[in-house]
MOPAC internal coordinates of N, CA, C and O (Angstrom, degrees):
PM7 1SCF
backbone

  N    0.0000 0     0.00 0     0.00 0    0    0    0
  C    1.4152 1     0.00 0     0.00 0    1    0    0
  C    1.5298 1   110.68 1     0.00 0    2    1    0
  O    1.2310 1   120.73 1   -51.26 1    3    2    1
  N    1.3587 1   116.21 1   128.74 1    3    2    1
  C    1.3680 1   123.25 1   179.37 1    5    3    2
  C    1.4767 1   114.05 1   -80.54 1    6    5    3
  O    1.2310 1   120.75 1   -13.77 1    7    6    5
  N    1.3137 1   116.16 1   166.23 1    7    6    5
  C    1.4932 1   118.03 1   167.15 1    9    7    6
  C    1.5232 1   117.65 1   -58.47 1   10    9    7
  O    1.2310 1   121.98 1   147.66 1   11   10    9
  N    1.2824 1   113.82 1   -32.34 1   11   10    9
  C    1.4595 1   117.08 1   179.92 1   13   11   10
  C    1.5120 1   112.22 1   -70.47 1   14   13   11
  O    1.2310 1   120.55 1   147.21 1   15   14   13
  N    1.3284 1   116.55 1   -32.79 1   15   14   13
  C    1.4479 1   121.62 1   178.78 1   17   15   14
  C    1.5279 1   111.73 1   -72.58 1   18   17   15
  O    1.2310 1   120.59 1   144.87 1   19   18   17
  N    1.4075 1   116.47 1   -35.13 1   19   18   17
  C    1.4333 1   117.28 1   178.81 1   21   19   18
  C    1.5323 1   112.35 1   -72.98 1   22   21   19
  O    1.2310 1   119.37 1   147.44 1   23   22   21
  N    1.3057 1   118.81 1   -32.56 1   23   22   21
  C    1.4725 1   122.55 1   174.28 1   25   23   22
  C    1.4403 1   119.52 1   -70.95 1   26   25   23
  O    1.2310 1   121.24 1   162.60 1   27   26   25
  N    1.3628 1   115.23 1   -17.40 1   27   26   25
  C    1.4673 1   120.14 1  -177.83 1   29   27   26
  C    1.4326 1   114.66 1   -84.95 1   30   29   27
  O    1.2310 1   117.89 1   -51.68 1   31   30   29
  N    1.3762 1   121.63 1   128.32 1   31   30   29
  C    1.5508 1   119.87 1  -175.37 1   33   31   30
  C    1.3961 1   108.08 1   -66.25 1   34   33   31
  O    1.2310 1   123.20 1   -27.63 1   35   34   33
  N    1.2974 1   111.47 1   152.37 1   35   34   33
  C    1.5061 1   117.88 1   174.05 1   37   35   34
  C    1.4851 1   113.35 1   -73.53 1   38   37   35
  O    1.2310 1   118.58 1   -12.38 1   39   38   37
  N    1.2812 1   120.30 1   167.62 1   39   38   37
  C    1.4861 1   124.55 1  -176.55 1   41   39   38
  C    1.6641 1   104.47 1   -65.15 1   42   41   39
  O    1.2310 1   118.07 1   143.17 1   43   42   41
  N    1.1941 1   121.28 1   -36.83 1   43   42   41
  C    1.4209 1   118.23 1   178.59 1   45   43   42
  C    1.6166 1   112.90 1   -67.16 1   46   45   43
  O    1.2310 1   122.08 1   142.15 1   47   46   45
  N    1.2746 1   113.62 1   -37.85 1   47   46   45
  C    1.5131 1   118.14 1   175.62 1   49   47   46
  C    1.5080 1   108.38 1   -67.97 1   50   49   47
  O    1.2310 1   119.79 1   144.49 1   51   50   49
  N    1.3330 1   118.01 1   -35.51 1   51   50   49
  C    1.5040 1   114.61 1   178.37 1   53   51   50
  C    1.4876 1   108.86 1   -74.67 1   54   53   51
  O    1.2310 1   114.92 1   145.46 1   55   54   53
  N    1.2544 1   127.23 1   -34.54 1   55   54   53
  C    1.4726 1   127.51 1   178.95 1   57   55   54
  C    1.5271 1   106.30 1   -68.45 1   58   57   55
  O    1.2310 1   118.47 1   139.47 1   59   58   57
  N    1.3274 1   120.53 1   -40.53 1   59   58   57
  C    1.4600 1   120.44 1  -178.96 1   61   59   58
  C    1.5615 1   109.71 1   -68.10 1   62   61   59
  O    1.2310 1   120.71 1   141.64 1   63   62   61
  N    1.3344 1   116.25 1   -38.36 1   63   62   61
  C    1.5471 1   115.80 1   178.31 1   65   63   62
  C    1.4294 1   110.07 1   -75.69 1   66   65   63
  O    1.2310 1   113.87 1   155.37 1   67   66   65
  N    1.3123 1   129.21 1   -24.63 1   67   66   65
  C    1.3752 1   128.81 1   171.52 1   69   67   66
  C    1.6025 1   113.11 1   -71.34 1   70   69   67
  O    1.2310 1   121.37 1   146.68 1   71   70   69
  N    1.2729 1   114.99 1   -33.32 1   71   70   69
  C    1.4195 1   120.72 1   178.25 1   73   71   70
  C    1.5170 1   109.43 1   -70.45 1   74   73   71
  O    1.2310 1   123.37 1   134.37 1   75   74   73
  N    1.3240 1   111.14 1   -45.63 1   75   74   73
  C    1.5077 1   119.46 1   179.07 1   77   75   74
  C    1.5554 1   110.57 1   -58.03 1   78   77   75
  O    1.2310 1   122.41 1   133.14 1   79   78   77
  N    1.3005 1   112.98 1   -46.86 1   79   78   77
  C    1.4934 1   119.58 1   178.95 1   81   79   78
  C    1.5187 1   114.92 1   -61.73 1   82   81   79
  O    1.2310 1   122.47 1   142.00 1   83   82   81
  N    1.2721 1   112.87 1   -38.00 1   83   82   81
  C    1.5602 1   121.11 1   172.32 1   85   83   82
  C    1.5149 1   111.60 1   -57.65 1   86   85   83
  O    1.2310 1   122.86 1   127.96 1   87   86   85
  N    1.4956 1   112.12 1   -52.04 1   87   86   85
  C    1.4325 1   115.90 1  -179.13 1   89   87   86
  C    1.5251 1   113.07 1   -62.49 1   90   89   87
  O    1.2310 1   117.96 1   139.60 1   91   90   89
  N    1.2997 1   121.50 1   -40.40 1   91   90   89
  C    1.4067 1   125.25 1   178.70 1   93   91   90
  C    1.4803 1   113.98 1   -67.61 1   94   93   91
  O    1.2310 1   121.66 1   147.14 1   95   94   93
  N    1.2839 1   114.43 1   -32.86 1   95   94   93
  C    1.5016 1   123.74 1   178.90 1   97   95   94
  C    1.5733 1   105.40 1   -69.35 1   98   97   95
  O    1.2310 1   119.20 1   137.69 1   99   98   97
  N    1.2815 1   119.12 1   -42.31 1   99   98   97
  C    1.4756 1   125.18 1   178.29 1  101   99   98
  C    1.5249 1   104.58 1   -64.15 1  102  101   99
  O    1.2310 1   116.08 1   130.54 1  103  102  101
  N    1.3239 1   125.05 1   -49.46 1  103  102  101
  C    1.4531 1   127.86 1  -173.76 1  105  103  102
  C    1.5659 1   109.48 1   -61.28 1  106  105  103
  O    1.2310 1   120.95 1   140.82 1  107  106  105
  N    1.3318 1   115.78 1   -39.18 1  107  106  105
  C    1.4614 1   121.96 1  -177.47 1  109  107  106
  C    1.5568 1   106.54 1   -69.51 1  110  109  107
  O    1.2310 1   119.29 1   139.35 1  111  110  109
  N    1.2332 1   118.96 1   -40.65 1  111  110  109
  C    1.4534 1   123.34 1  -179.87 1  113  111  110
  C    1.6768 1   109.60 1   -69.35 1  114  113  111
  O    1.2310 1   121.62 1   140.30 1  115  114  113
  N    1.2820 1   114.51 1   -39.70 1  115  114  113
  C    1.4172 1   121.84 1  -179.10 1  117  115  114
  C    1.5377 1   105.31 1   -60.38 1  118  117  115
  O    1.2310 1   121.17 1   131.96 1  119  118  117
  N    1.3694 1   115.37 1   -48.04 1  119  118  117
  C    1.4638 1   121.58 1  -177.61 1  121  119  118
  C    1.5930 1   109.97 1   -59.93 1  122  121  119
  O    1.2310 1   119.81 1   138.58 1  123  122  121
  N    1.3275 1   117.98 1   -41.42 1  123  122  121
  C    1.3173 1   124.02 1   179.23 1  125  123  122
  C    1.6877 1   109.11 1   -64.63 1  126  125  123
  O    1.2310 1   122.62 1   135.21 1  127  126  125
  N    1.2916 1   112.59 1   -44.79 1  127  126  125
  C    1.4803 1   116.71 1  -178.01 1  129  127  126
  C    1.6133 1   110.94 1   -63.67 1  130  129  127
  O    1.2310 1   121.88 1   141.88 1  131  130  129
  N    1.3895 1   114.01 1   -38.12 1  131  130  129
  C    1.4444 1   117.68 1   177.84 1  133  131  130
  C    1.5091 1   110.33 1   -65.12 1  134  133  131
  O    1.2310 1   119.50 1   139.26 1  135  134  133
  N    1.3208 1   118.56 1   -40.74 1  135  134  133
  C    1.4229 1   124.68 1   176.76 1  137  135  134
  C    1.5225 1   111.85 1   -57.47 1  138  137  135
  O    1.2310 1   123.63 1   133.42 1  139  138  137
  N    1.3641 1   110.64 1   -46.58 1  139  138  137
  C    1.5289 1   118.62 1  -179.40 1  141  139  138
  C    1.4970 1   109.02 1   -63.25 1  142  141  139
  O    1.2310 1   118.04 1   141.26 1  143  142  141
  N    1.3632 1   121.34 1   -38.74 1  143  142  141
  C    1.4334 1   126.27 1   178.54 1  145  143  142
  C    1.3701 1   112.75 1   -61.88 1  146  145  143
  O    1.2310 1   120.98 1   134.82 1  147  146  145
  N    1.4092 1   115.73 1   -45.18 1  147  146  145
  C    1.4985 1   121.97 1   177.04 1  149  147  146
  C    1.4498 1   110.49 1   -63.97 1  150  149  147
  O    1.2310 1   116.65 1   145.28 1  151  150  149
  N    1.3944 1   123.98 1   -34.72 1  151  150  149
  C    1.4707 1   123.95 1   178.32 1  153  151  150
  C    1.5186 1   107.55 1   -68.16 1  154  153  151
  O    1.2310 1   119.08 1   138.53 1  155  154  153
  N    1.3481 1   119.37 1   -41.47 1  155  154  153
  C    1.4745 1   120.28 1  -174.59 1  157  155  154
  C    1.5275 1   111.55 1   -73.71 1  158  157  155
  O    1.2310 1   120.55 1   149.11 1  159  158  157
  N    1.3879 1   116.56 1   -30.89 1  159  158  157
  C    1.3756 1   116.61 1   169.71 1  161  159  158
  C    1.4785 1   118.40 1   -66.62 1  162  161  159
  O    1.2310 1   123.01 1   141.48 1  163  162  161
  N    1.3674 1   111.84 1   -38.52 1  163  162  161
  C    1.4423 1   116.69 1   179.47 1  165  163  162
  C    1.5371 1   111.81 1   -66.90 1  166  165  163
  O    1.2310 1   121.55 1   137.27 1  167  166  165
  N    1.2934 1   114.65 1   -42.73 1  167  166  165
  C    1.5156 1   117.78 1   170.35 1  169  167  166
  C    1.5541 1   114.36 1   -48.92 1  170  169  167
  O    1.2310 1   122.68 1   123.70 1  171  170  169
  N    1.3928 1   112.46 1   -56.30 1  171  170  169
  C    1.3533 1   121.55 1  -179.22 1  173  171  170
  C    1.5400 1   113.96 1   -51.13 1  174  173  171
  O    1.2310 1   123.95 1   129.75 1  175  174  173
  N    1.4790 1   110.02 1   -50.25 1  175  174  173
  C    1.5699 1   111.98 1   175.93 1  177  175  174
  C    1.4836 1   108.91 1   -62.67 1  178  177  175
  O    1.2310 1   115.65 1   136.18 1  179  178  177
  N    1.1908 1   125.87 1   -43.82 1  179  178  177
  C    1.5098 1   125.13 1  -173.68 1  181  179  178
  C    1.4446 1   112.02 1   -66.23 1  182  181  179
  O    1.2310 1   120.92 1   159.10 1  183  182  181
  N    1.4704 1   115.85 1   -20.90 1  183  182  181
  C    1.5316 1   116.67 1   175.86 1  185  183  182
  C    1.4753 1   110.37 1   -90.86 1  186  185  183
  O    1.2310 1   118.55 1  -172.10 1  187  186  185
  N    1.2963 1   120.38 1     7.90 1  187  186  185
  C    1.4900 1   119.89 1  -178.89 1  189  187  186
  C    1.5398 1   121.12 1    83.44 1  190  189  187
  O    1.2310 1   122.67 1  -160.89 1  191  190  189
  N    1.3018 1   112.50 1    19.11 1  191  190  189
  C    1.4865 1   122.76 1  -179.16 1  193  191  190
  C    1.6747 1   111.31 1   -64.97 1  194  193  191
  O    1.2310 1   122.81 1   152.55 1  195  194  193
  N    1.3376 1   112.21 1   -27.45 1  195  194  193
  C    1.4324 1   121.74 1  -176.85 1  197  195  194
  C    1.5777 1   107.11 1  -126.83 1  198  197  195
  O    1.2310 1   120.68 1    -0.07 1  199  198  197
  N    1.2323 1   116.31 1   179.93 1  199  198  197
  C    1.4351 1   124.52 1   178.03 1  201  199  198
  C    1.5858 1   106.72 1   -91.00 1  202  201  199
  O    1.2310 1   117.90 1  -177.58 1  203  202  201
  N    1.2033 1   121.61 1     2.42 1  203  202  201
  C    1.4623 1   118.96 1   179.85 1  205  203  202
  C    1.4312 1   108.07 1   -75.01 1  206  205  203
  O    1.2310 1   120.77 1   -23.11 1  207  206  205
  N    1.3939 1   116.13 1   156.89 1  207  206  205
  C    1.5027 1   119.34 1   177.67 1  209  207  206
  C    1.4227 1   111.94 1   -64.13 1  210  209  207
  O    1.2310 1   119.88 1   -35.18 1  211  210  209
  N    1.3401 1   117.83 1   144.82 1  211  210  209
  C    1.4422 1   119.74 1   178.70 1  213  211  210
  C    1.4829 1   117.42 1   -65.83 1  214  213  211
  O    1.2310 1   120.97 1   157.32 1  215  214  213
  N    1.4422 1   115.75 1   -22.68 1  215  214  213
  C    1.4191 1   117.63 1   178.58 1  217  215  214
  C    1.5818 1   108.66 1   -66.14 1  218  217  215
  O    1.2310 1   119.71 1   147.49 1  219  218  217
  N    1.3563 1   118.17 1   -32.51 1  219  218  217
  C    1.3783 1   122.83 1   177.34 1  221  219  218
  C    1.5495 1   112.52 1   -57.00 1  222  221  219
  O    1.2310 1   124.42 1   132.80 1  223  222  221
  N    1.3740 1   109.13 1   -47.20 1  223  222  221
  C    1.4401 1   116.56 1   178.34 1  225  223  222
  C    1.5469 1   114.28 1   -61.09 1  226  225  223
  O    1.2310 1   118.66 1   146.35 1  227  226  225
  N    1.3109 1   120.17 1   -33.65 1  227  226  225
  C    1.5078 1   123.30 1  -177.73 1  229  227  226
  C    1.6438 1   102.14 1   -71.21 1  230  229  227
  O    1.2310 1   121.77 1   135.82 1  231  230  229
  N    1.2851 1   114.21 1   -44.18 1  231  230  229
  C    1.4696 1   120.29 1   179.74 1  233  231  230
  C    1.5065 1   110.47 1   -54.74 1  234  233  231
  O    1.2310 1   122.25 1   130.03 1  235  234  233
  N    1.2540 1   113.30 1   -49.97 1  235  234  233
  C    1.5229 1   122.90 1   179.96 1  237  235  234
  C    1.4179 1   111.77 1   -59.95 1  238  237  235
  O    1.2310 1   119.03 1   132.72 1  239  238  237
  N    1.3472 1   119.45 1   -47.28 1  239  238  237
  C    1.4501 1   125.07 1  -178.52 1  241  239  238
  C    1.5175 1   108.17 1   -65.04 1  242  241  239
  O    1.2310 1   117.92 1   134.00 1  243  242  241
  N    1.2566 1   121.57 1   -46.00 1  243  242  241
  C    1.5377 1   118.49 1   174.53 1  245  243  242
  C    1.4048 1   115.43 1   -70.73 1  246  245  243
  O    1.2310 1   117.83 1   158.15 1  247  246  245
  N    1.2284 1   121.73 1   -21.85 1  247  246  245
  C    1.4963 1   123.41 1   176.29 1  249  247  246
  C    1.5327 1   102.73 1   -75.51 1  250  249  247
  O    1.2310 1   118.05 1   139.31 1  251  250  249
  N    1.3507 1   121.32 1   -40.69 1  251  250  249
  C    1.4235 1   121.98 1  -173.33 1  253  251  250
  C    1.5917 1   108.39 1   -70.69 1  254  253  251
  O    1.2310 1   121.47 1   147.65 1  255  254  253
  N    1.3879 1   114.79 1   -32.35 1  255  254  253
  C    1.3946 1   114.38 1   178.30 1  257  255  254
  C    1.5098 1   109.39 1   -68.45 1  258  257  255
  O    1.2310 1   117.71 1   134.88 1  259  258  257
  N    1.2084 1   121.97 1   -45.12 1  259  258  257
  C    1.3885 1   125.93 1   177.35 1  261  259  258
  C    1.6010 1   114.61 1   -53.39 1  262  261  259
  O    1.2310 1   123.35 1   135.38 1  263  262  261
  N    1.3961 1   111.19 1   -44.62 1  263  262  261
  C    1.3308 1   120.42 1   176.07 1  265  263  262
  C    1.5383 1   116.73 1   -62.33 1  266  265  263
  O    1.2310 1   122.93 1   139.50 1  267  266  265
  N    1.2922 1   111.99 1   -40.50 1  267  266  265
  C    1.5820 1   124.79 1  -179.93 1  269  267  266
  C    1.4679 1   107.66 1   -62.07 1  270  269  267
  O    1.2310 1   120.50 1   130.36 1  271  270  269
  N    1.4324 1   116.66 1   -49.64 1  271  270  269
  C    1.4555 1   118.37 1  -167.21 1  273  271  270
  C    1.5484 1   111.67 1   -92.00 1  274  273  271
  O    1.2310 1   120.13 1   142.76 1  275  274  273
  N    1.3642 1   117.36 1   -37.24 1  275  274  273
  C    1.4893 1   117.83 1  -174.75 1  277  275  274
  C    1.5044 1   119.76 1  -102.08 1  278  277  275
  O    1.2310 1   120.36 1   150.75 1  279  278  277
  N    1.3722 1   116.91 1   -29.25 1  279  278  277
  C    1.4920 1   119.49 1  -178.98 1  281  279  278
  C    1.4757 1   113.67 1   -61.38 1  282  281  279
  O    1.2310 1   119.00 1   135.62 1  283  282  281
  N    1.3252 1   119.51 1   -44.38 1  283  282  281
  C    1.4896 1   117.24 1   178.61 1  285  283  282
  C    1.6266 1   112.55 1   -58.30 1  286  285  283
  O    1.2310 1   120.31 1   144.20 1  287  286  285
  N    1.2841 1   117.01 1   -35.80 1  287  286  285
  C    1.5009 1   118.26 1   179.79 1  289  287  286
  C    1.5411 1   105.28 1   -66.43 1  290  289  287
  O    1.2310 1   119.00 1   138.12 1  291  290  289
  N    1.2603 1   119.51 1   -41.88 1  291  290  289
  C    1.4428 1   127.39 1  -174.59 1  293  291  290
  C    1.4938 1   107.78 1   -63.50 1  294  293  291
  O    1.2310 1   121.55 1   129.69 1  295  294  293
  N    1.3660 1   114.64 1   -50.31 1  295  294  293
  C    1.5155 1   118.61 1   177.26 1  297  295  294
  C    1.5307 1   109.32 1   -58.05 1  298  297  295
  O    1.2310 1   118.99 1   133.30 1  299  298  297
  N    1.3463 1   119.53 1   -46.70 1  299  298  297
  C    1.4403 1   120.04 1  -178.70 1  301  299  298
  C    1.4554 1   118.46 1   -62.64 1  302  301  299
  O    1.2310 1   121.93 1   148.46 1  303  302  301
  N    1.2984 1   113.90 1   -31.54 1  303  302  301
  C    1.5098 1   120.78 1   174.14 1  305  303  302
  C    1.4788 1   112.53 1   -60.12 1  306  305  303
  O    1.2310 1   121.73 1   145.90 1  307  306  305
  N    1.3908 1   114.29 1   -34.10 1  307  306  305
  C    1.5102 1   121.34 1   179.09 1  309  307  306
  C    1.4759 1   110.11 1   -66.75 1  310  309  307
  O    1.2310 1   117.62 1   154.05 1  311  310  309
  N    1.2788 1   122.14 1   -25.95 1  311  310  309
  C    1.4521 1   126.52 1  -176.68 1  313  311  310
  C    1.5600 1   114.55 1   -88.81 1  314  313  311
  O    1.2310 1   120.10 1   165.72 1  315  314  313
  N    1.3574 1   117.40 1   -14.28 1  315  314  313
  C    1.3968 1   121.68 1  -175.81 1  317  315  314
  C    1.6036 1   107.70 1   -63.26 1  318  317  315
  O    1.2310 1   121.42 1   -34.73 1  319  318  317
  N    1.3171 1   114.88 1   145.27 1  319  318  317
  C    1.5157 1   115.02 1   169.22 1  321  319  318
  C    1.5163 1   111.21 1   -87.84 1  322  321  319
  O    1.2310 1   120.30 1    -0.49 1  323  322  321
  N    1.2413 1   117.03 1   179.51 1  323  322  321
  C    1.4909 1   124.75 1  -176.12 1  325  323  322
  C    1.6171 1   105.38 1   -72.70 1  326  325  323
  O    1.2310 1   120.69 1   148.59 1  327  326  325
  N    1.4497 1   116.29 1   -31.41 1  327  326  325
  C    1.3760 1   120.72 1  -169.85 1  329  327  326
  C    1.5848 1   106.81 1   -74.45 1  330  329  327
  O    1.2310 1   120.02 1   159.74 1  331  330  329
  N    1.2994 1   117.56 1   -20.26 1  331  330  329
  C    1.5157 1   115.70 1  -177.30 1  333  331  330
  C    1.5235 1   116.27 1   -88.66 1  334  333  331
  O    1.2310 1   120.10 1   180.00 1  335  334  333

């Protein structure tokens, strides 16, 4: 067995890594979708679609924007290994 063969991941490792990557991709997209939903809810509230105060809608919309743009990066940082 050569050094190259020892350093190459097995098929099981490759499948496990691919499955983990798919799950993480789904989580990141779910976080983005939730952020988008919060933005849309905030816009609806600020436009008077409910009896809630418009200021609440503005706060929700801004919070949703922050969640949409910055929360996925924060979540991904938690998954990084020390080697990266």
